VOGU-3710 file (C-alpha; in Angstrom, 3 decimals, decimal comma):
1> xxxxxxxxxx> -2,750/31,632/-34,586  -5,373/34,304/-34,846  -2,929/36,086/-37,494  -3,879/33,045/-39,927  -7,176/31,604/-38,646  -10,159/34,025/-38,967  -12,532/33,420/-36,195  -12,705/29,931/-34,782  -11,528/30,979/-31,275  -13,525/28,034/-29,728
11> xxxxxxxxxx> -12,078/25,458/-32,168  -8,528/26,708/-31,638  -9,061/26,495/-27,795  -10,473/23,192/-27,958  -7,395/21,774/-29,918  -5,116/23,529/-27,419  -7,088/21,790/-24,532  -6,433/18,523/-26,287  -2,959/19,031/-26,658  -2,552/19,851/-22,980
21> xxxxxxxxxx> -4,719/16,851/-21,985  -2,657/14,479/-24,229  -5,765/13,681/-26,388  -6,631/13,404/-30,010  -9,188/15,157/-31,862  -11,749/14,285/-34,658  -12,461/17,043/-37,191  -15,772/16,342/-38,564  -16,930/18,813/-41,070  -17,280/19,327/-44,862
31> xxxxxxxxxx> -14,330/20,313/-47,111  -12,978/23,716/-47,401  -13,601/25,113/-43,909  -9,940/25,420/-42,914  -9,507/22,120/-41,139  -6,097/21,310/-42,419  -5,057/25,053/-42,097  -6,069/25,105/-38,534  -3,821/21,897/-37,668  -0,894/23,490/-39,756
41> xxxxxxxxxx> -1,198/26,601/-37,873  -1,150/24,884/-34,479  1,986/22,887/-35,320  3,776/26,045/-36,525  2,610/28,191/-33,402  3,965/25,515/-30,978  7,178/24,663/-32,936  6,112/20,972/-33,392  6,968/18,764/-36,358  3,973/18,150/-38,656
51> xxxxxxxxxx> 2,941/15,401/-41,179  -0,096/14,697/-43,225  -1,466/11,567/-44,451  -3,936/11,558/-47,203  -6,157/8,577/-46,545  -7,426/6,450/-49,555  -8,697/2,936/-50,021  -5,239/1,731/-51,083  -3,350/3,239/-48,144  -1,422/0,330/-46,449
61> xxxxxxxxxx> -0,479/0,129/-42,854  3,130/0,432/-43,783  2,606/3,634/-45,647  1,830/5,271/-42,315  3,913/3,393/-39,797  7,039/2,812/-42,050  8,669/-0,296/-42,812  11,946/-2,402/-42,841  14,175/-1,703/-45,779  17,424/-3,476/-46,732
71> xxxxxxxxxx> 20,490/-1,173/-46,646  22,954/-2,693/-49,312  25,909/-0,733/-47,813  25,472/-2,113/-44,379  24,120/-5,512/-45,517  21,079/-5,564/-42,875  17,570/-4,377/-42,674  16,856/-0,936/-40,990  13,580/0,666/-40,005  12,366/3,742/-42,082
81> xxxxxxxxxx> 9,830/5,739/-40,088  6,639/6,567/-41,808  4,590/9,782/-41,393  3,133/8,796/-38,137  6,553/10,029/-36,590  5,577/13,669/-35,937  4,377/15,542/-33,034  1,238/16,451/-34,813  -0,259/14,051/-37,441  -3,191/15,152/-39,667
91> xxxxxxxxxx> -5,137/12,104/-41,050  -7,045/13,516/-43,859  -10,335/11,816/-44,538  -9,337/9,041/-42,291  -12,712/7,064/-43,096  -11,438/6,530/-46,436  -8,697/4,225/-45,235  -9,463/0,533/-44,770  -9,977/-1,074/-41,401  -6,544/-2,493/-41,556
101> xxxxxxxxxx> -5,015/0,744/-41,945  -7,333/2,392/-39,482  -6,046/-0,196/-36,939  -2,538/1,045/-37,343  -3,781/4,623/-36,539  -5,533/3,123/-33,525  -2,345/1,518/-32,134  -0,538/4,958/-32,478  -3,338/6,734/-30,750  -3,494/4,394/-27,911
111> xxxxxxxxxx> 0,023/3,020/-27,458  1,919/5,998/-28,762  3,987/3,455/-30,806  3,916/1,535/-33,816  4,842/-2,088/-34,296  6,679/-3,321/-37,407  7,773/-6,847/-37,711  7,336/-7,470/-34,077  9,363/-4,565/-32,845  7,634/-1,538/-31,277
121> xxxxxxxxxx> 8,766/1,746/-31,993  7,815/4,685/-29,815  6,517/7,894/-31,400  7,869/11,380/-30,659  6,361/12,982/-27,671  4,095/14,957/-27,624  2,063/13,105/-30,136  -1,341/14,367/-31,203  -3,497/12,800/-33,937  -5,983/15,095/-35,655
131> xxxxxxxxxx> -8,259/13,082/-38,138  -10,672/14,628/-40,668  -13,697/13,108/-41,994  -16,471/14,422/-44,308  -19,950/13,713/-42,730  -21,707/14,360/-46,115  -19,829/12,250/-48,539  -20,166/8,591/-47,608  -19,446/6,771/-50,935  -16,166/4,772/-50,882
141> xxxxxxxxxx> -15,812/5,246/-47,055  -15,273/3,009/-44,138  -17,074/4,036/-40,929  -14,731/4,255/-37,935  -15,593/1,662/-35,516  -16,761/2,659/-31,907  -13,497/1,483/-30,425  -11,483/4,040/-32,437  -14,093/6,808/-32,072  -13,815/6,420/-28,253
151> xxxxxxxxxx> -10,037/7,197/-28,536  -10,520/10,788/-29,614  -10,723/12,996/-26,745  -13,067/15,460/-28,549  -14,870/16,015/-31,897  -14,606/19,486/-33,298  -16,646/21,149/-35,988  -15,382/24,119/-37,890  -18,784/25,677/-39,238  -18,786/28,241/-41,840
161> xxxxxxxxxx> -17,377/31,707/-41,319  -19,821/34,763/-40,929  -19,939/37,288/-43,779  -17,511/39,664/-42,104  -15,119/36,672/-41,343  -15,067/35,366/-44,884  -14,385/38,726/-46,203  -11,564/39,247/-43,758  -10,247/35,883/-44,846  -10,197/37,091/-48,501
171> xxxxxxxxxx> -8,354/40,216/-47,452  -5,856/38,387/-45,282  -4,771/35,870/-47,980  -4,947/38,217/-51,040  -1,320/39,065/-50,899  0,239/35,831/-49,527  0,158/32,956/-47,033  0,053/34,304/-43,300  1,006/30,902/-42,407  4,502/31,391/-43,435
181> xxxxxxxxxx> 5,037/34,196/-41,113  3,874/32,394/-37,853  6,536/32,492/-35,334  6,656/29,532/-32,760  5,672/30,646/-29,272  6,777/27,337/-27,638  9,015/24,260/-28,021  8,188/20,703/-27,719  10,609/19,932/-25,014  8,557/22,255/-22,600
191> xxxxxxxxxx> 5,066/20,611/-23,234  5,828/17,638/-20,776  6,330/19,993/-17,953  3,063/21,920/-19,131  1,320/18,798/-18,897  2,454/17,855/-15,529  1,064/21,260/-14,280  -2,286/20,557/-16,089  -2,699/17,154/-14,397  -1,978/18,869/-11,099
201> xxxxxxxxxx> -5,054/21,258/-11,459  -7,280/20,381/-8,506  -10,346/18,435/-9,122  -12,701/18,473/-6,018  -14,749/15,560/-4,985  -18,048/16,858/-5,823  -16,735/17,806/-9,398  -15,499/14,220/-9,917  -19,017/13,187/-8,748  -20,513/15,695/-11,224
211> xxxxxxxxxx> -18,514/14,293/-14,145  -19,526/10,749/-13,281  -23,337/11,726/-13,007  -23,192/13,248/-16,289  -21,675/10,342/-18,094  -23,785/7,642/-16,185  -27,048/9,782/-17,233  -25,912/9,089/-20,786  -26,130/5,441/-20,264  -29,403/5,504/-18,437
221> xxxxxxxxxx> -31,478/7,717/-20,810  -33,945/6,119/-23,163  -32,838/8,599/-25,778  -29,379/6,898/-26,358  -28,805/3,147/-27,169  -25,035/3,536/-26,281  -23,874/6,053/-23,642  -20,412/7,337/-22,705  -17,799/4,946/-21,649  -15,631/5,191/-18,469
231> xxxxxxxxxx> -12,971/6,410/-20,641  -15,141/9,433/-21,682  -15,325/10,412/-17,906  -11,463/10,192/-17,596  -11,243/12,344/-20,706  -13,809/14,818/-19,753  -11,831/15,317/-16,338  -8,423/15,781/-18,119  -10,135/18,133/-20,637  -11,733/20,189/-17,730
241> xxxxxxxxxx> -8,343/20,448/-15,996  -6,548/21,720/-19,156  -9,469/24,244/-19,726  -9,069/25,344/-16,064  -5,288/25,838/-16,584  -5,793/27,794/-19,819  -8,182/30,159/-17,833  -5,305/30,625/-15,227  -6,910/28,522/-12,542  -5,476/25,730/-10,513
251> xxxxxxxxxx> -8,979/24,179/-9,791  -11,738/22,879/-12,082  -15,365/24,458/-11,929  -18,675/23,161/-13,146  -18,738/25,571/-15,978  -15,276/23,997/-17,437  -17,223/20,631/-17,421  -20,403/21,986/-18,828  -18,331/23,618/-21,658  -16,681/20,580/-22,567
261> xxxxxxxxxx> -19,373/18,054/-22,333  -20,647/18,085/-25,948  -17,159/18,146/-27,580  -16,030/15,276/-25,394  -19,043/13,116/-25,316  -21,388/13,720/-28,280  -19,155/11,511/-30,652  -19,261/8,586/-28,545  -23,094/8,385/-28,113  -25,603/6,424/-30,263
271> xxxxxxxxxx> -29,072/7,742/-30,591  -31,995/5,440/-30,000  -34,514/4,929/-32,638  -37,068/7,177/-30,934  -34,647/9,874/-30,626  -33,924/9,647/-34,264  -37,565/9,779/-35,246  -37,992/12,768/-33,092  -35,415/14,454/-34,966  -32,969/15,027/-32,064
281> xxxxxxxxxx> -29,096/14,588/-32,143  -26,483/13,932/-29,527  -25,942/17,613/-28,595  -29,641/17,848/-27,881  -29,671/15,002/-25,724  -26,598/16,232/-23,659  -28,258/19,700/-23,166  -31,223/17,754/-21,614  -29,023/15,668/-19,380  -26,991/18,620/-18,378
291> xxxxxxxxxx> -30,100/20,611/-17,493  -31,354/17,584/-15,360  -28,111/16,585/-13,454  -27,762/18,700/-10,188  -24,734/20,977/-10,249  -22,570/20,899/-7,123  -24,182/23,172/-4,531  -21,092/24,647/-3,093  -20,171/26,021/-6,626  -22,418/28,897/-6,280
301> xxxxxxx> -24,296/31,067/-8,786  -21,232/31,115/-11,220  -21,847/27,468/-11,857  -25,322/27,867/-13,095  -26,075/25,336/-16,093  -24,881/27,201/-19,195  -26,702/25,002/-21,767
//
């Protein structure tokens, strides 16, 4: 993937964590920062099927789920699957879709299936939804409901490249498209076994208590009017297990949790009026919480708070 994407090692790692943790990712950033290219590169490197849905106000649920079509030769209706039937689905500018169409995405994310004419059709496994939204342009958009935002394991921001990275990008794409040269290093059939290995990563009792203490602190601070849900605790644990596995460990450390608290929790939080007036954002609040919640004592010096 590094042969295509310049820099963005943290973003690439986070998407890999989400894939191993069986979670979805919200890409929240301005246009032109390689969000789509990153998703396409992930699919190519893992040998997974890929589809892209350009969300617009006139997009209907049937446009993404598929529909029943009459086959004249057979004289009966048959189901024609839509673009959701792929291993990796990019919902581009998801907040431009109407709430009705967003609900179709929500069912796919939660149930790993779509219902058409009362019949539920399972989606391919693995299934990973990556949705993009532009946080700057709000005209003609429909804000995602909290219930849908909570289904995303993590929110990812790409950010602008440095001067050297952008210069290298120009050089790399000057003579062609590096994406066409990406060779798959895995097959979809192997991922279920890999995920079972990830779920077997040990989470000690004190680490579980630490995760719960962090999420409960978001519900108690006056800086937030909406804290993290119990689903957030579960996602944070799964993401920490995946991060530990990527690091070659079969156990989770406090650092795994601390590194992921902002990507996994920040998009679920709603700031209080006082926090907004003070100019704070969700990341600021999470840094304060991480600094105040005691780290498991037996973890030693390596688990010192990193924020």
